[in-house]
PALO-399937 format. One record per residue (C-alpha): residue number from 1; residue in one letter; z, x, y. Coordinates in steps of 0.05 Angstrom, whole numbers, plus 5000, padded with zeros to 4 digits. Each point is the difference from the previous one (the first is absolute). Layout:
BEGIN
> num:residuo:Z:X:Y
> NUM:a:Z:X:Y
...
END
This chain:
BEGIN
> num:residuo:Z:X:Y
> 1:m:4576:5202:6062
> 2:k:4988:5022:4931
> 3:e:5039:5062:5007
> 4:k:5057:4963:5032
> 5:f:5004:4952:4942
> 6:r:5002:5059:4952
> 7:l:5054:5035:5041
> 8:n:5041:4937:5006
> 9:i:5005:4991:4926
> 10:f:5012:5071:4983
> 11:k:5060:4999:5051
> 12:k:5027:4937:4966
> 13:f:4998:5033:4930
> 14:l:5028:5064:5026
> 15:i:5063:4969:5034
> 16:s:5010:4958:4937
> 17:y:5000:5062:4955
> 18:l:5048:5039:5047
> 19:l:5046:4943:5003
> 20:f:5003:5001:4925
> 21:l:5013:5076:4998
> 22:v:5055:4995:5049
> 23:i:5034:4942:4955
> 24:f:4990:5049:4942
> 25:l:5036:5052:5031
> 26:l:5056:4961:5026
> 27:s:5008:4971:4931
> 28:g:5003:5072:4970
> 29:m:5051:5023:5047
> 30:i:5045:4940:4983
> 31:s:4989:5003:4927
> 32:y:5028:5066:4988
> 33:r:5063:4983:5038
> 34:v:5013:4941:4959
> 35:a:4976:5031:4932
> 36:d:5071:5036:4987
> 37:q:5040:4934:5002
> 38:a:4947:4954:4966
> 39:i:4990:5049:4938
> 40:t:5076:5008:4999
> 41:d:5010:4924:4998
> 42:s:4942:4991:4955
> 43:s:5027:5052:4947
> 44:r:5069:4972:5008
> 45:k:4977:4934:4986
> 46:t:4952:5018:4942
> 47:s:5061:5036:4969
> 48:l:5047:4944:5008
> 49:m:4949:4952:4971
> 50:m:4995:5046:4937
> 51:l:5074:5008:5000
> 52:n:5006:4925:5003
> 53:q:4947:4993:4941
> 54:s:5044:5049:4957
> 55:k:5065:4961:5015
> 56:d:4965:4932:4979
> 57:f:4977:5035:4936
> 58:v:5067:5027:4981
> 59:d:5030:4931:5020
> 60:n:4953:4964:4953
> 61:l:5013:5054:4948
> 62:l:5073:4983:5000
> 63:k:4989:4924:5002
> 64:g:4959:5009:4937
> 65:i:5055:5037:4967
> 66:q:5050:4948:5024
> 67:n:4957:4947:4972
> 68:l:4998:5037:4933
> 69:s:5078:4999:4999
> 70:k:5000:4922:5011
> 71:e:4946:4991:4946
> 72:i:5042:5042:4948
> 73:s:5061:4959:5015
> 74:t:4962:4938:4980
> 75:n:4972:5029:4938
> 76:d:5022:4957:4942
> 77:d:4991:5054:4945
> 78:l:5039:5053:5043
> 79:n:5055:4950:5012
> 80:t:5005:4985:4921
> 81:y:4999:5073:4986
> 82:v:5050:5025:5053
> 83:n:5051:4942:4987
> 84:g:4995:5009:4926
> 85:g:5030:5073:5006
> 86:q:4999:5046:4939
> 87:a:4987:4942:4955
> 88:a:4935:4982:5036
> 89:g:4959:5020:4940
> 90:v:4939:5040:4994
> 91:y:4955:4939:5010
> 92:n:5032:4982:5069
> 93:a:4996:5074:5018
> 94:f:4927:4997:4985
> 95:k:4988:4937:5039
> 96:a:5035:5028:5059
> 97:w:4958:5065:4998
> 98:k:4934:4958:4994
> 99:s:5023:4957:5057
> 100:l:5002:5058:5047
> 101:t:4928:5024:4982
> 102:p:4964:4953:5052
> 103:y:5041:5025:5053
> 104:h:4960:5058:5035
> 105:f:4986:5029:5068
> 106:s:4925:5013:5020
> 107:n:5027:5042:5057
> 108:e:4995:5077:4988
> 109:m:5065:5011:5034
> 110:i:5040:4970:4940
> 111:l:5008:5050:4941
> 112:g:5037:4944:4960
> 113:f:5063:4962:4992
> 114:y:5051:4989:4945
> 115:l:5057:4952:4987
> 116:y:5071:5018:4973
> 117:t:5042:4951:4967
> 118:k:5071:5017:4993
> 119:t:5015:4947:4947
> 120:n:4949:5032:4954
> 121:d:5007:5070:5026
> 122:a:4923:5004:4999
> 123:i:4943:5014:5047
> 124:l:4936:4957:5002
> 125:t:4933:5021:5032
> 126:p:4930:4968:4997
> 127:q:4981:5060:4953
> 128:g:5059:4993:4951
> 129:s:5075:4994:4989
> 130:y:5055:5053:4990
> 131:v:5064:4978:4962
> 132:r:5024:5069:5014
> 133:i:4998:5014:5074
> 134:e:5010:5073:4987
> 135:d:4930:4999:4967
> 136:f:4972:4969:5064
> 137:y:5038:5054:5044
> 138:g:4968:5052:4957
> 139:l:4929:4978:5025
> 140:y:5021:4975:5070
> 141:h:5052:5027:5040
> 142:y:5021:5030:5067
> 143:a:4999:5076:5003
> 144:d:5067:5002:5035
> 145:m:5037:4948:4964
> 146:d:5028:5006:4927
> 147:v:5001:4941:4956
> 148:e:5072:4979:5017
> 149:q:4986:5007:5073
> 150:w:4938:4959:4991
> 151:k:5036:4946:4961
> 152:q:5058:4995:5049
> 153:s:4959:5001:5066
> 154:v:4940:4959:4979
> 155:l:5013:4961:4934
> 156:h:5071:4981:5005
> 157:t:5005:4987:5075
> 158:m:4989:4933:5032
> 159:h:4940:5004:5051
> 160:q:4973:4952:5052
> 161:d:4928:5025:5017
> 162:e:5025:5071:5009
> 163:i:4951:5063:5009
> 164:l:5014:5066:4975
> 165:p:4965:5052:5042
> 166:s:4947:5049:4975
> 167:k:5025:5040:4941
> 168:r:4965:5044:4947
> 169:f:4982:4961:4940
> 170:v:4976:5016:4930
> 171:n:4949:4953:4972
> 172:k:4990:5026:4929
> 173:v:4966:5067:5012
> 174:q:4983:4990:5076
> 175:e:5049:5012:5055
> 176:l:4995:4965:5066
> 177:n:5039:4971:5061
> 178:v:5018:4924:4993
> 179:i:5036:4951:5042
> 180:t:5040:4950:4958
> 181:y:5015:4928:5012
> 182:m:5055:4971:4966
> 183:n:5026:4924:4997
> 184:s:5049:4966:4953
> 185:v:4967:4939:4970
> 186:t:5041:4939:4973
> 187:l:4976:4978:4932
> 188:g:5041:4938:4981
> 189:h:5074:5027:4998
> 190:e:4982:5072:4996
> 191:i:4975:5052:5049
> 192:a:4940:5047:4989
> 193:t:4978:5058:5043
> 194:l:4928:5003:5023
> 195:v:4975:5069:5022
> 196:v:4930:5011:5032
> 197:l:4970:5067:5007
> 198:i:4960:5015:5063
> 199:d:4950:5060:5006
> 200:e:5023:5039:5062
> 201:r:4930:5033:5005
> 202:e:4970:4934:5009
> 203:v:5049:4979:5051
> 204:q:4986:5067:5040
> 205:k:4925:4985:4996
> 206:l:5011:4930:5033
> 207:l:5046:5028:5052
> 208:s:4954:5059:5013
> 209:r:4947:4955:5030
> 210:s:5036:4990:5062
> 211:t:5003:5074:5019
> 212:l:4941:5029:4958
> 213:e:4952:5005:5061
> 214:y:5053:5029:5051
> 215:g:5044:5039:4953
> 216:g:5078:4993:5004
> 217:w:5051:4968:4958
> 218:i:5023:4930:4977
> 219:g:5069:4978:4971
> 220:l:5022:4936:4963
> 221:a:5073:4980:4998
> 222:d:5036:4938:4973
> 223:g:5046:4955:5040
> 224:r:5056:5050:4988
> 225:g:4967:5057:5031
> 226:q:4985:5035:4930
> 227:l:4935:5037:4997
> 228:i:4952:4966:4950
> 229:a:4939:5041:5004
> 230:s:4967:5046:5053
> 231:y:4931:5034:5013
> 232:g:4994:5064:5038
> 233:d:5057:5045:5029
> 234:l:5054:4957:5030
> 235:p:5034:5026:5065
> 236:d:5069:5034:4989
> 237:g:5062:4963:5010
> 238:d:5000:4923:5001
> 239:w:4924:4986:4994
> 240:r:5009:4926:5017
> 241:e:5024:5019:5071
> 242:a:4945:5051:5013
> 243:g:4964:4959:5052
> 244:t:4956:5044:5046
> 245:k:5018:5074:4998
> 246:p:5022:5035:5064
> 247:d:4933:5041:5000
> 248:g:4961:4936:4992
> 249:s:4964:5024:4941
> 250:t:5008:4934:4958
> 251:i:4987:4928:5008
> 252:v:5047:4953:4959
> 253:i:4984:4935:4976
> 254:q:5047:4952:4962
> 255:t:4996:4934:4968
> 256:n:5054:4961:4959
> 257:s:4992:4951:4941
> 258:d:5025:4928:5011
> 259:y:5001:4993:4925
> 260:n:5054:5053:4978
> 261:g:5015:5036:5066
> 262:w:4967:5065:4978
> 263:t:4981:5048:5058
> 264:y:4932:5033:5005
> 265:i:4998:5061:5052
> 266:a:4938:5042:5008
> 267:g:4990:5066:5044
> 268:l:4929:5015:5026
> 269:s:4979:5067:5030
> 270:k:4985:4988:5071
> 271:d:4949:5060:5005
> 272:k:4959:4969:4944
> 273:v:5004:4932:5030
> 274:l:4975:5020:5067
> 275:s:4952:5052:4975
> 276:k:4943:4944:5008
> 277:a:5025:4986:5071
> 278:l:4995:5074:5022
> 279:y:4930:5006:4968
> 280:i:4978:4938:5036
> 281:r:5028:5027:5065
> 282:d:4963:5069:4994
> 283:v:4935:4964:4981
> 284:t:5008:4952:5056
> 285:l:5004:5051:5052
> 286:y:4936:5036:4972
> 287:l:4964:4940:4999
> 288:l:5020:4978:5072
> 289:l:4974:5069:5023
> 290:i:4936:4996:4959
> 291:t:4985:4930:5015
> 292:t:5008:5007:5079
> 293:v:4944:5054:4994
> 294:v:4957:4969:4947
> 295:g:5011:4925:5021
> 296:l:4970:5019:5071
> 297:a:4936:5025:4971
> 298:i:4997:4943:4949
> 299:a:5010:4948:5055
> 300:l:4938:5027:5038
> 301:i:4959:5000:4938
> 302:f:5019:4932:4977
> 303:a:4990:4973:5069
> 304:y:4930:5023:5004
> 305:r:4985:4982:4925
> 306:n:5024:4931:5003
> 307:s:4972:4979:5067
> 308:a:4931:5020:4979
> 309:p:4994:4948:4945
> 310:l:5017:4946:5049
> 311:n:4938:5019:5042
> 312:e:4955:5000:4940
> 313:l:5031:4934:4975
> 314:a:4986:4970:5068
> 315:s:4929:5027:5000
> 316:l:4986:4973:4929
> 317:l:5027:4931:5019
> 318:k:4955:4998:5059
> 319:e:4941:5021:4959
> 320:s:5018:4946:4942
> 321:i:5016:4945:5037
> 322:g:4954:5011:5058
> 323:d:4998:4959:5066
> 324:g:5043:4948:4969
> 325:s:5061:5049:4999
> 326:y:5061:4989:5043
> 327:k:4998:5045:5062
> 328:g:5074:5006:5016
> 329:k:5036:5029:5056
> 330:d:5001:5071:4973
> 331:g:4991:5039:4931
> 332:f:5063:4973:4970
> 333:d:4988:4931:5019
> 334:f:4927:5004:4977
> 335:l:5022:5025:4930
> 336:q:5057:4944:4996
> 337:g:4953:4944:5018
> 338:n:4943:5023:4951
> 339:v:5044:5016:4942
> 340:t:5039:4935:5009
> 341:q:4932:4965:4997
> 342:l:4981:5034:4934
> 343:i:5066:4982:4967
> 344:r:4988:4930:5017
> 345:n:4929:5004:4970
> 346:y:5029:5035:4940
> 347:r:5054:4942:4992
> 348:t:4944:4951:5005
> 349:l:4961:5033:4946
> 350:e:5064:5006:4958
> 351:e:5015:4926:5006
> 352:d:4926:4985:4976
> 353:m:5007:5046:4943
> 354:s:5071:4963:4981
> 355:k:4963:4935:4999
> 356:q:4952:5030:4946
> 357:a:5061:5030:4963
> 358:p:5010:4939:4954
> 359:v:4931:4999:4979
> 360:l:4997:5071:4985
> 361:r:5065:4999:4962
> 362:e:4976:4944:4954
> 363:a:4937:5043:4992
> 364:y:5043:5060:4978
> 365:i:5045:4961:4954
> 366:g:4939:4971:4966
> 367:r:4969:5065:4989
> 368:l:5064:5033:4976
> 369:l:5015:4943:4951
> 370:s:4925:5007:4972
> 371:g:5009:5076:4990
> 372:r:4945:5020:5052
> 373:l:5044:5037:5051
> 374:t:4981:5069:5027
> 375:d:5051:5052:5025
> 376:r:4972:4992:5071
> 377:e:5014:4923:4997
> 378:k:5071:5015:4976
> 379:e:5014:5047:5060
> 380:y:4965:4950:5047
> 381:a:5048:4944:4975
> 382:n:5062:5039:5003
> 383:e:4983:5019:5072
> 384:q:4968:4942:5030
> 385:l:5018:4939:4960
> 386:d:5073:5020:4992
> 387:i:5001:4986:4925
> 388:r:5058:5040:4969
> 389:f:5015:5010:4926
> 390:q:5071:5007:4983
> 391:g:4980:5043:4940
> 392:h:4944:5011:4949
> 393:s:5030:4949:4944
> 394:g:5002:4924:5003
> 395:y:4967:4935:4982
> 396:v:4940:4959:5021
> 397:g:5010:4926:5004
> 398:i:4960:4937:5014
> 399:l:5030:4934:5032
> 400:q:4961:4938:4989
> 401:l:5008:4941:5048
> 402:y:4988:4929:4975
> 403:g:4979:4941:5039
> 404:m:4925:4989:5000
> 405:k:4996:4946:4947
> 406:q:5048:4952:5034
> 407:m:4964:4985:5062
> 408:e:4932:5004:5037
> 409:q:4968:5068:5008
> 410:h:5010:5009:5072
> 411:e:5076:4980:4996
> 412:s:5009:5044:4941
> 413:i:4973:5059:5042
> 414:d:5044:4987:5058
> 415:q:5061:4992:4952
> 416:l:4982:5068:4966
> 417:n:4993:5035:5068
> 418:v:5070:4977:5019
> 419:s:5025:5018:4930
> 420:r:4972:5070:5006
> 421:l:5034:5011:5065
> 422:i:5067:4979:4972
> 423:v:4993:5045:4940
> 424:h:4984:5060:5046
> 425:k:5061:4985:5042
> 426:l:5046:4994:4936
> 427:l:4974:5064:4971
> 428:k:5009:5037:5062
> 429:e:5071:4977:5002
> 430:l:5016:5014:4926
> 431:f:4965:5063:4987
> 432:a:4996:5035:5069
> 433:q:4957:5061:4994
> 434:s:5000:5005:4926
> 435:m:4943:4949:4991
> 436:i:4926:5003:5023
> 437:v:4966:4932:4998
> 438:g:4929:4980:5004
> 439:d:4961:4933:4997
> 440:d:4955:5001:4938
> 441:q:4977:4928:5006
> 442:l:5015:4939:5041
> 443:d:5053:4978:4948
> 444:q:5019:5071:4971
> 445:l:5037:5058:5030
> 446:s:5005:5069:4968
> 447:f:5057:5047:5014
> 448:i:5023:5071:4985
> 449:w:5070:5020:4990
> 450:t:5021:5072:5000
> 451:c:5069:5034:5001
> 452:p:5026:5071:5011
> 453:p:5002:5040:4932
> 454:p:5024:4997:4951
> 455:l:4982:4926:4985
> 456:e:5068:4975:4976
> 457:r:5008:4940:4955
> 458:e:5052:4973:5048
> 459:a:4948:5001:5058
> 460:v:4948:4964:4957
> 461:q:5051:4947:4977
> 462:q:5023:4988:5075
> 463:w:4926:4994:5020
> 464:n:4990:4947:4948
> 465:e:5059:4963:5026
> 466:n:4974:5001:5068
> 467:l:4933:4973:4977
> 468:q:5039:4944:4962
> 469:q:5034:4986:5065
> 470:l:4936:4998:5037
> 471:a:4970:4946:4952
> 472:d:5064:4960:5003
> 473:i:4998:4998:5078
> 474:l:4930:4983:5000
> 475:s:5007:4942:4952
> 476:g:5067:4974:5024
> 477:q:4994:5011:5076
> 478:y:4927:4988:5012
> 479:g:4972:4966:4939
> 480:i:4952:5055:4982
> 481:q:4984:5010:4928
> 482:v:4984:5073:4980
> 483:s:4988:5045:4938
> 484:i:5008:5073:5005
> 485:s:4972:5051:4951
> 486:i:5020:5074:4993
> 487:g:4959:5056:4970
> 488:g:5023:5058:4964
> 489:v:5034:5058:5034
> 490:f:4957:5053:5033
> 491:h:5024:5071:5014
> 492:t:4940:5025:5046
> 493:l:4964:4964:5053
> 494:t:4935:5014:4966
> 495:d:5025:4960:4941
> 496:l:5020:4943:5041
> 497:y:4933:4958:4985
> 498:r:5024:4994:4930
> 499:s:5064:4970:5016
> 500:y:4959:4950:5045
> 501:y:4953:4978:4942
> 502:e:5057:4992:4955
> 503:a:5033:4952:5051
> 504:k:4935:4963:4999
> 505:q:5004:4992:4926
> 506:a:5074:4979:5006
> 507:m:4979:4945:5048
> 508:e:4954:4973:4948
> 509:h:5064:4979:4962
> 510:a:5030:4964:5061
> 511:p:4977:4932:4981
> 512:y:5033:5004:4933
> 513:s:5066:5036:5021
> 514:l:5064:4965:5015
> 515:f:5022:5053:5046
> 516:n:4979:5016:5075
> 517:i:4993:5075:4985
> 518:i:4955:5029:4944
> 519:w:5005:5074:4981
> 520:y:4941:5032:4969
> 521:d:5049:5041:4958
> 522:q:5033:4938:4972
> 523:l:4941:4958:4979
> 524:p:4996:4991:4925
> 525:t:4960:5054:4967
> 526:e:4928:4979:4988
> 527:m:5004:5018:4922
> 528:g:4932:5002:4971
> 529:i:4961:4986:5063
> 530:l:4945:5054:5012
> 531:y:5010:5040:5067
> 532:y:4929:5026:5025
> 533:p:4989:4960:5068
> 534:i:4933:5006:5032
> 535:d:5022:5035:5062
> 536:l:5034:5056:4958
> 537:e:4930:5008:4963
> 538:m:4965:5004:5069
> 539:r:5049:5057:5022
> 540:l:4986:5035:4934
> 541:i:4927:4998:5008
> 542:s:5003:5020:5069
> 543:s:5048:5061:4987
> 544:v:4956:5023:4940
> 545:k:4937:4996:5043
> 546:h:5031:5047:5050
> 547:g:5027:5051:4947
> 548:d:5071:4987:5019
> 549:w:5030:5014:4927
> 550:p:5076:5002:5028
> 551:e:4988:4928:5026
> 552:v:4963:4977:4936
> 553:g:5059:5030:4958
> 554:t:5050:4961:5038
> 555:i:4963:4934:4992
> 556:l:4990:5011:4925
> 557:e:5075:5018:4995
> 558:r:5020:4936:5034
> 559:i:4952:4957:4955
> 560:f:5031:5029:4936
> 561:e:5070:4998:5024
> 562:e:4996:4926:5026
> 563:n:4965:4974:4933
> 564:l:5041:5048:4946
> 565:v:5066:5007:5030
> 566:a:5011:4942:5051
> 567:r:4962:4939:4970
> 568:q:4998:5029:4926
> 569:v:4932:4968:4984
> 570:t:4983:4986:4929
> 571:g:4952:5038:4958
> 572:e:4944:4953:5013
> 573:m:5013:5002:5078
> 574:f:4999:5075:4998
> 575:k:4933:5001:4962
> 576:q:4977:4952:5060
> 577:l:5029:5050:5050
> 578:i:4959:5058:4969
> 579:f:4939:4958:4995
> 580:e:5007:4985:5076
> 581:l:5009:5072:5016
> 582:k:4939:5022:4959
> 583:g:4962:4948:5036
> 584:t:5020:5032:5064
> 585:a:4978:5068:4973
> 586:h:4931:4969:4979
> 587:k:4994:4974:5075
> 588:l:5010:5068:5027
> 589:v:4954:5034:4953
> 590:s:4944:4952:5016
> 591:q:5004:5020:5073
> 592:l:4993:5073:4991
> 593:r:4933:5040:5002
> 594:g:4978:5054:4951
> 595:g:4976:4994:4928
> 596:d:5038:5051:4960
> 597:n:5064:4990:5039
> 598:m:4998:4929:4995
> 599:q:4988:5001:4926
> 600:r:5060:5046:4990
> 601:l:5042:4954:5041
> 602:q:4977:4939:4962
> 603:d:5019:5034:4933
> 604:l:5069:5013:5027
> 605:v:5008:4929:5025
> 606:n:4977:4976:4928
> 607:q:5062:5040:4971
> 608:i:5047:4951:5034
> 609:s:5032:4958:4943
> 610:a:5062:4959:4991
> 611:k:5008:5021:4926
> 612:e:5041:5060:5012
> 613:a:5073:5004:5020
> 614:p:5012:4978:5074
> 615:s:5021:5069:5022
> 616:l:4935:5032:4975
> 617:v:4960:4945:5027
> 618:r:5029:5007:5067
> 619:s:4983:5077:4998
> 620:i:4927:4985:4979
> 621:v:4994:4948:5060
> 622:e:5030:5050:5052
> 623:n:4953:5057:4973
> 624:v:4934:4958:5007
> 625:f:5023:4976:5074
> 626:q:5016:5073:5014
> 627:a:4928:5022:4976
> 628:l:4974:4942:5042
> 629:c:5035:5025:5062
> 630:e:4973:5071:4986
> 631:s:4928:4972:4996
> 632:t:5005:4963:5064
> 633:a:5033:5059:5043
> 634:p:4935:5036:5019
> 635:t:4970:4930:5015
> 636:g:5060:4982:5043
> 637:q:4997:5065:5037
> 638:h:4924:4985:5015
> 639:k:5019:4932:5022
> 640:d:5057:5026:5046
> 641:q:4951:5045:5035
> 642:a:4954:4941:5014
> 643:i:5060:4960:5024
> 644:t:5016:5055:5048
> 645:e:4934:5007:5030
> 646:s:4993:4924:5010
> 647:l:5069:5000:5034
> 648:v:4978:5060:5048
> 649:a:4935:4963:5017
> 650:y:5039:4935:5013
> 651:l:5048:5040:5048
> 652:q:4942:5030:5035
> 653:a:4973:4933:5013
> 654:n:5060:4962:5019
> 655:y:5048:5046:5030
> 656:a:4993:4969:5068
> 657:s:5034:4936:4971
> 658:s:5074:4998:5018
> 659:q:5009:4957:4940
> 660:l:4976:5053:4952
> 661:s:5054:5018:4949
> 662:l:5008:5021:4926
> 663:t:5005:4929:4978
> 664:l:4931:4984:5030
> 665:a:4974:5060:4969
> 666:a:5023:4980:4934
> 667:d:4976:4931:5005
> 668:q:4932:5033:5015
> 669:v:4998:5036:4933
> 670:q:5040:4946:4967
> 671:l:5052:5048:4968
> 672:p:5078:5001:5010
> 673:e:5026:5033:5064
> 674:k:5042:5052:4964
> 675:y:4944:5023:4955
> 676:v:4952:5006:5057
> 677:s:5050:5040:5040
> 678:q:5011:5048:4940
> 679:v:4924:5007:4987
> 680:f:4986:5011:5075
> 681:k:5052:5057:5008
> 682:q:4981:5030:4933
> 683:h:4926:5010:5024
> 684:t:5009:5011:5075
> 685:g:5064:5037:5000
> 686:e:5031:4950:5056
> 687:n:5032:4936:5001
> 688:f:4960:4936:5022
> 689:s:5033:4996:5067
> 690:v:4999:5073:5019
> 691:y:4922:5003:4985
> 692:l:4989:4937:5040
> 693:e:5037:5029:5057
> 694:k:4968:5067:4998
> 695:l:4933:4960:5001
> 696:r:5023:4962:5061
> 697:m:5018:5061:5040
> 698:q:4934:5034:4982
> 699:r:4962:4944:5028
> 700:a:5048:4996:5059
> 701:t:4991:5070:5020
> 702:e:4923:4990:5002
> 703:l:5007:4941:5040
> 704:l:5048:5036:5051
> 705:s:4951:5057:5005
> 706:a:4943:4955:5016
> 707:g:5038:4970:5061
> 708:e:4966:4933:4996
> 709:y:5061:4958:4987
> 710:t:5070:4991:5023
> 711:i:5062:5016:4958
> 712:e:5016:4929:4990
> 713:e:4925:4986:4976
> 714:i:5004:5060:4955
> 715:a:5063:4980:4970
> 716:e:4970:4929:4982
> 717:r:4937:5031:4970
> 718:v:5036:5045:4952
> 719:g:5045:4946:4974
> 720:y:5061:4995:5043
> 721:n:5026:4937:5034
> 722:s:5047:5040:5045
> 723:a:4974:5055:5047
> 724:h:5076:5024:4998
> 725:a:4997:5009:4926
> 726:f:4934:5033:5001
> 727:r:5026:5052:5050
> 728:r:5062:5012:4957
> 729:v:4962:5015:4940
> 730:f:4947:5036:5034
> 731:k:5051:5049:5030
> 732:r:5033:5007:4934
> 733:v:4936:5019:4963
> 734:t:4966:5044:5052
> 735:g:5061:5027:5039
> 736:a:4973:4969:5065
> 737:s:4997:4932:5031
> 738:p:4931:4969:5010
> 739:s:4997:5014:5074
> 740:v:5017:5070:4995
> 741:f:4949:5009:4944
> 742:r:4946:4968:5044
> 743:s:5017:5045:5059
> 744:l:4997:5059:4956
> 745:v:4931:4981:4975
> 746:v:4977:4989:5073
> 747:e:5025:5068:5021
> 748:e:4964:5036:4940
> 749:s:4938:4965:5015
END
């Protein structure tokens, strides 16, 4: 029965693979038949698209030139100069020339332009003016025109958006081909001639994009059939009537401009166009032959390999679920029924976890704002709590709800609960995913706003307007009075806690403010008020005890910058600050051990005095605290070793608890989680979680070898709530499932 079951699964897999192979072979046979036409059409469409882009570019260029003609015709200075004739005067000539200076083309195709005024017999350009047109001709002229021909055909002839085909042109010392645009411009009662020079090389570059990949030629003709520009070797005779040659070697595409009636015709080499199709055909035939032979072998191998895991999965499900498993009509029905049951159980577990998500989210936000968040917690929050930061820069704010003093306590609590729900709803509507909100207290919410880099002033202003809109809606529609305080900007998530504490400081000013929103950066500078809060002193003492000089230096820099730069304390207050820092140093020295070293440090502390210049005093203070850090470093290392030994003993005694975590371990030694994590890895060489996992797996292998407990009981004894999770971790660590490991142990014994 078992062999029949295996054979049926094998046949089903084999038939499915063979069917897939047949479909693949048929697809290959059809694909090479349609490749010729498909690639031809694609190449034609691509080249036509590029040709249309070139056409649009040229049309826009000509429109820009015509706009120049219109702007020149309305130029007051030019009108004054031209209609004044020879008596216009030097000043009017100067003004007319200066008025042409702003007119320029950013397009590389335009070499330049000039304006000829017949009444003044002068030429004006943005670079200068020429009262003797022969001087202009000496610098800029057509190679095949003498000065008289140039005057007659270009300057003294009426033109209406005329194009002179490509000609050799001398541009000072450089000789090149240009296409010339000519138009007569009406200036008052007189007529002037505008001439724009277009670089034929740039036009050829533009046109060549249509044929560059496939070779061939392209020609551009105006509405009268006159060839304006070309690229490649045009066919003999009338190239506009080329069409497809008798030998079929050329594919011709054509487009016309609705703007000026110009014709763009390109000829593509058919051999180059179809080279890909021929290559695909040859490759396809080889693939069909190879696939037929190799595909049969692969189908047999895959059918066997993919049927084997199903049998193993069925055995595993039978072993894991036991007698409570779904029997099923056959092997597939057995797998479907039991996997469905596992999915249902997983969804139930997922629903239970989602119910706990708000609590975990609040805890995460609280630790984030307090600056006690580890990297592992950040990763967990991103994956499990769906907390996403739009960037690493932003602001932290606090929203204060009012209402407790106006009613009984139980009524106030109910009102605040309803108010918080309304605020959460409005924040979600106004700020979408850019705001992360947490409940600090019953009547207080905290929020974190981030935006994608860079942090633009306009984005901050829009955010402030949305906050004001929130306060107006709460007050106007719901009668809820609020105050909002915003801390300073943060540029890294690790600096986020500072913005939070600044928001708390700003909230202290809310009772005295006339505005709903109080920005920390806009608070009046506390001139002359000493800044050395107790929490900052505690951080300074803790950092010195651990020998963390970089952190100590940062704290000292913040203290001096805040007092000397931001608050600009008086001389007496500066002396008070130095006295406070000296007192902190004395506290640290009194906690040290060792006579000689202690006396040396005491002497250093006594050198601190406010009589010197502030910069010198600051240097002395920094040197003293650096010496204190160096003195505590060996003690700190010894203490870290003791902490690690205590943690290892704690893990060995409590690894069976499923609640065991880095948080509990840090609470056990009464130290911050981040510091505990760093110390543990430094002395053990492994992360806390990896060490705990290995410890549990070591104990699990011992219990499996003993054979006294079921797999579910062993999972519970080594700290796992789920036997499924235990099996997954055990197989990842050891390379074998618990049941396979136990059977191997039994066979060896």
